[in-house]
C-alpha positions as a Markdown table, in Angstrom:
| # | Residue | x | y | z |
|---|---|---|---|---|
| 1 | Met | 14.9 | -9.4 | 1.8 |
| 2 | Ile | 11.9 | -11.4 | 1.2 |
| 3 | Ile | 8.9 | -9.7 | 0.0 |
| 4 | Glu | 5.7 | -10.9 | 0.7 |
| 5 | Ile | 2.2 | -9.6 | -1.1 |
| 6 | Glu | -0.8 | -11.0 | 0.2 |
| 7 | His | -4.0 | -9.8 | -1.5 |
| 8 | Leu | -7.4 | -8.9 | 0.1 |
| 9 | Asp | -10.8 | -10.3 | -1.2 |
| 10 | Gly | -13.0 | -7.2 | -1.3 |
| 11 | Pro | -15.0 | -4.9 | -3.6 |
| 12 | Tyr | -12.0 | -3.3 | -4.3 |
| 13 | Asp | -8.8 | -4.6 | -5.5 |
| 14 | Lys | -6.1 | -3.9 | -1.9 |
| 15 | Phe | -3.2 | -5.9 | -1.1 |
| 16 | Asn | -0.6 | -5.7 | 1.5 |
| 17 | Val | 3.0 | -5.4 | 1.4 |
| 18 | Ser | 5.3 | -7.3 | 3.9 |
| 19 | Leu | 9.5 | -6.6 | 4.3 |
| 20 | His | 10.9 | -9.9 | 6.0 |
| 21 | Thr | 14.8 | -10.0 | 6.7 |
| 22 | Ala | 14.7 | -13.7 | 5.6 |
| 23 | Ala | 12.8 | -16.9 | 4.8 |
| 24 | Gly | 10.2 | -17.7 | 7.9 |
| 25 | Lys | 11.1 | -14.8 | 10.0 |
| 26 | Asp | 8.6 | -12.3 | 11.2 |
| 27 | Ala | 7.7 | -8.8 | 8.9 |
| 28 | Phe | 9.1 | -5.9 | 10.7 |
| 29 | Leu | 7.0 | -3.7 | 8.4 |
| 30 | Thr | 3.8 | -3.9 | 7.2 |
| 31 | Ile | 1.9 | -1.4 | 4.6 |
| 32 | Arg | -1.9 | -2.5 | 4.6 |
| 33 | Ser | -3.9 | -1.2 | 2.5 |
| 34 | Cys | -2.0 | -0.3 | -0.8 |
| 35 | Arg | -4.1 | -0.5 | -4.0 |
| 36 | Met | -3.3 | -0.6 | -8.2 |
| 37 | Met | -4.4 | 2.8 | -10.0 |
| 38 | Asn | -4.7 | 3.8 | -13.2 |
| 39 | Gly | -3.0 | 7.4 | -13.7 |
| 40 | Lys | -2.3 | 10.1 | -17.0 |
| 41 | Ser | 1.6 | 8.1 | -16.5 |
| 42 | Gly | 0.2 | 5.0 | -16.3 |
| 43 | Pro | -0.3 | 1.6 | -13.5 |
| 44 | Phe | 0.6 | 3.3 | -10.0 |
| 45 | Val | 0.5 | 1.9 | -6.7 |
| 46 | Ser | -1.9 | 3.8 | -4.2 |
| 47 | Trp | -0.7 | 3.4 | -0.8 |
| 48 | Pro | -3.2 | 4.2 | 2.9 |
| 49 | Ala | -4.6 | 7.5 | 3.3 |
| 50 | Thr | -6.9 | 9.7 | 4.6 |
| 51 | Lys | -9.3 | 12.4 | 3.5 |
| 52 | Asn | -9.6 | 15.7 | 6.0 |
| 53 | Glu | -13.3 | 16.0 | 5.7 |
| 54 | Lys | -12.7 | 19.7 | 6.0 |
| 55 | Thr | -10.2 | 20.7 | 3.3 |
| 56 | Asp | -11.2 | 17.4 | 0.8 |
| 57 | Lys | -7.7 | 16.4 | 0.8 |
| 58 | Trp | -6.1 | 13.5 | 1.0 |
| 59 | Trp | -3.3 | 12.7 | 3.3 |
| 60 | Asn | -0.8 | 9.8 | 2.4 |
| 61 | His | 0.3 | 7.7 | 5.6 |
| 62 | Val | 2.8 | 6.4 | 3.3 |
| 63 | Ile | 5.6 | 7.7 | 1.6 |
| 64 | Ser | 8.1 | 6.3 | -0.9 |
| 65 | Ser | 10.2 | 7.4 | -4.0 |
| 66 | Lys | 9.2 | 7.1 | -7.5 |
């Protein structure tokens, strides 16, 4: 498996992660707009999320294990 990380220009440190079965093959999975954040326990990957304006809660578009 090939993991490709594409850093994006802009005011925030965002990046895309693409997974390929082999070098030169098209990506079978791409996760867009990931960010590195600093938390209480250290740095972590913040997955793409959308804020629900009615409840002020954030909902992740991607779920991962720790």
